TORMAR-617285 format. One record per residue: residue in three letters; x, y, z of N, C-alpha, C in turn. Coordinates in steps of 0.001 Angstrom, whole numbers, padded with zeros to 6 digits, always signed. Last residue first. Layout:
BEGIN
ALAXYZXYZXYZ ...
This chain:
BEGIN
LYS+072765+054049+135293+074205+054911+135240+074037+056113+134152 LYS+070594+053196+137689+071004+053631+136286+072108+054263+136312 PRO+071335+050469+139928+071046+051875+139671+071231+052135+138104 PRO+069422+047313+139969+070622+048090+139733+070447+049571+139416 VAL+067562+045796+141935+067290+046762+140838+068464+047614+140816 ALA+068832+043975+143505+067493+043596+142872+067226+044570+141824 LYS+071103+045300+144544+071160+043966+143854+069893+043596+143058 ASN+069788+047682+145571+070785+047776+144340+071092+046448+143692 LEU+068504+046454+147840+067716+047205+146646+068555+047384+145432 THR+070535+045400+149300+069378+044539+148846+068833+045159+147663 ASP+071954+047864+149853+072685+046766+149115+071682+045888+148583 LEU+070217+049220+151253+070557+049835+150039+071199+048662+149101 MET+070014+047615+153536+068738+047819+152760+069042+048233+151326 GLU+072670+047974+154520+072159+046610+154171+070861+046682+153331 THR+072402+050856+155028+073424+050278+154003+072925+048856+153543 ALA+070404+050959+157032+070255+051668+155689+071172+051061+154776 THR+071574+049453+159087+070506+048941+158463+070270+049411+157068 LYS+073802+051218+159566+073948+049828+159287+072837+049164+158597 LYS+072510+053586+160237+073581+053529+159206+073709+052184+158738 LEU+070666+053032+162418+070156+053415+161197+071312+053307+160104 GLY+070884+049914+164473+071268+051385+164072+070947+051761+162761 GLN+070088+047468+165249+071258+047653+164617+071814+049076+164424 LYS+067598+047687+166494+068652+046725+167051+070056+047059+166441 ASP+065928+049197+165037+066262+049653+166339+067437+048760+166911 LEU+065684+047747+162437+066333+049003+162514+066763+049327+163904 GLY+064450+045419+161890+065561+045288+162566+066294+046646+162915 ALA+062525+046251+159968+062075+045790+161291+063170+045697+162319 TYR+064013+046492+157627+063643+047704+158325+063112+047440+159831 GLN+064396+043873+157197+065590+044682+157388+065153+045956+158249 ALA+061832+043134+156366+062396+042542+157626+063637+043335+157918 GLU+061510+044848+154111+060584+045136+155339+061189+044429+156583 LEU+063236+043734+152352+063623+045243+152921+062688+045396+154038 LYS+062029+041111+152019+063516+041272+152764+063753+042801+153325 THR+059538+041982+150749+059531+041351+152112+060911+041391+152699 ILE+060838+042980+148439+059963+043851+149298+059958+043232+150640 VAL+061950+040651+147397+062728+041794+147706+062090+042752+148714 SER+059643+039236+146965+060612+038605+147861+061628+039738+148317 GLU+058188+040638+144960+057764+040564+146344+058804+040128+147312 ASP+060101+042752+142636+059786+041267+143192+059464+041321+144606 VAL+058787+045727+141521+059883+045037+142309+059407+043721+142741 ASN+057010+047222+140130+057162+045895+139726+058402+045229+140435 ASP+056573+049661+141063+057635+049700+140054+057936+048253+139771 ASN+054465+049361+142865+054154+050086+141716+055331+050095+140529 LYS+055984+048017+144820+055031+047215+144136+054621+047938+142825 LEU+057160+050042+146313+057947+049319+145219+057144+048456+144333 SER+055611+050850+148249+055319+051460+146928+056216+050857+145850 LYS+056799+049661+150520+055471+049236+149905+055151+049613+148588 ILE+058891+051434+150871+059137+050086+150578+057889+049402+149855 GLN+057428+053761+151492+058474+053727+150251+058568+052343+149936 ASP+056390+053049+153969+055489+053351+152772+056154+053222+151562 PRO+058760+052615+155462+057799+051416+155257+056905+051745+153966 LEU+059888+055248+155301+060451+054127+154795+059479+053012+154545 ILE+058846+057203+157007+058043+056830+155829+058639+055850+154988 THR+060380+057493+159090+059077+056978+159477+058322+056627+158194 VAL+062532+058872+158212+062683+057365+158553+061423+056714+158709 GLY+061863+061433+158054+061851+060629+156856+062033+059217+157118 SER+062523+062727+160399+061140+062250+160310+060929+061393+159066 ASP+065905+061250+160582+064915+062413+160646+063434+061894+160512 GLY+069064+059963+161504+067687+059862+161204+066843+061149+161244 GLU+072135+059465+160304+071291+060371+161094+069958+060257+160593 GLY+074015+058194+158853+073592+057665+159968+072628+058396+160997 THR+075095+059200+156412+075088+059887+157630+074746+059364+158975 LYS+074921+057091+154543+076252+057944+154709+076222+058677+155931 SER+072565+055828+154920+073638+055066+155062+074908+055832+155110 TYR+070921+058013+154530+070783+057538+155947+072181+056577+156057 ASN+071291+058446+151676+071326+059548+152540+071744+058916+154131 THR+070470+055977+150643+071902+056377+150489+072196+057504+151552 LEU+067653+055848+151401+068642+054826+152063+070133+055271+151949 SER+066763+058045+149770+066562+057917+151287+067591+057005+151895 SER+067318+057059+147321+067781+058255+147612+067724+058321+149180 ARG+065936+054536+147050+067379+054440+147126+067941+055876+147540 LEU+063380+055520+147245+063840+054720+148374+065134+054594+148327 SER+063248+056936+144719+062927+057698+145977+063575+056884+147228 ASP+063774+054864+142953+064743+056010+142972+064470+056751+144225 VAL+061673+053063+143399+062987+052690+143606+063905+053848+143730 ALA+059509+054983+142714+059533+054363+143994+060910+053883+144378 SER+060562+057629+140458+060088+056121+140635+060311+055783+142191 THR+059559+060827+140046+060581+059950+140579+059867+058518+140835 THR+058830+063167+137484+058457+062157+138395+059653+061179+138911 GLN+058731+066405+137012+059685+065294+137071+059068+064317+138090 THR+057198+068455+134567+057209+067975+135870+058126+066737+135820 GLY+056835+071059+132722+057913+070137+133099+057867+069638+134386 VAL+053533+070689+131361+054333+071484+132275+055526+070395+132650 PRO+052932+069971+127838+052979+069655+129365+053879+070529+130114 GLY+052092+072681+125671+052583+071405+125867+052589+071106+127464 THR+051138+075084+125368+051345+074416+124012+051947+072980+124471 SER+048603+076579+127301+049862+075784+127240+049952+075040+126082 ARG+046890+079683+126475+046955+078078+126662+048286+077657+126615 GLN+045426+082516+127698+046638+082010+127108+046600+080509+127444 GLU+042516+084180+126471+043127+083099+127475+044361+082529+126831 GLN+042672+087486+125617+042533+086213+125213+043230+085281+126208 CYS+043043+090208+125773+042243+089465+126918+041978+088116+126541 GLY+044466+091497+123904+045067+091189+125200+044232+090438+126191 THR+042865+091264+121327+044175+091065+121361+044657+090668+122860 THR+040150+091584+121313+040673+090923+120053+042200+090623+120350 MET+039403+093210+123526+038909+091813+123304+039531+090970+122168 LEU+040945+095444+123213+041354+094486+124231+040693+093094+124107 PHE+039534+096572+121048+041017+096175+120787+041426+095163+121925 ALA+037041+097005+122010+037329+096116+120882+038762+095619+120700 LEU+037873+098877+124017+037225+097462+124304+037386+096557+123250 ILE+038664+100958+122436+039732+100352+123384+039115+098899+123911 LEU+036374+101544+121046+037607+101093+120261+038649+100336+121297 VAL+034725+102347+123077+034324+101207+122127+035513+100616+121428 ILE+036038+104553+123945+035885+103412+124900+035447+102158+123950 ARG+035972+106263+121764+037168+105703+122072+037130+104510+123156 ASN+033234+106917+121622+033916+106073+120539+035140+105505+121035 MET+033105+108427+123932+032250+107182+123685+032816+106169+122660 
């Protein structure tokens, strides 16, 4: 019986304590500009579409969160609207040029 009490006392003081994080977990956030730039770079190089093409309008709208000028967002939306007529590679290249002129990539 004494052994059980000693073991329980030991566990309560050493091994059964809640472990707490000493700092934030290393999460990486991506800006809306960087996310869109990454997508457009991929599409402009490959010309191959995937299901990600359908989220481009949402990525464009989210540029407002990064304080991108409304005229740039409107231009990108218009370029996206012409996607079917020009093909993905050409449209993505034009959109990437528009974005890079408005918000130059970080070096």
